[in-house]
C-alpha positions, 0 to 999 in steps of 0.5 A: 496506535493502529486500532483497525480491523484490516480487511484488505487483500494483497495478492501475489500476481505472478500470472497477471498476463503471465509477465507481471510480478508484484502485488495487487489490491482487491479490497481497500482500507478506507481509514487512515494509518498514522504516519508513525505506524508506517514502516514502508509504502509501495505502489501496487504493480502498474498492471493491477486493475485498481491503483493502490498502495501497500502500507506496511505497519510497525506491527507487521501488517500490510494494508491496501489503500487507494492511491486517491487518499491524500494522506497515503500520497503524502506518505509515499512522497515523503518516503521517496524524499527520504530515499533520495537523500 
């Protein structure tokens, strides 16, 4: 069960240098999202100032987390392995 208050921001960046569609994170959740609660995890756009992941949860929340978090890196890598099968 995810019992956190998410103070993250996912912002559509259609105007990032005028050419870079995608999402950027401006605040990051520093806790951990349990693996069973993660429905998808994607990297933020390469032109974003801070590198992050947008974690989508089973309860319909999108949470920004840093790409420096080990659990988030493992979840992203695991998702990529599943996609490649």
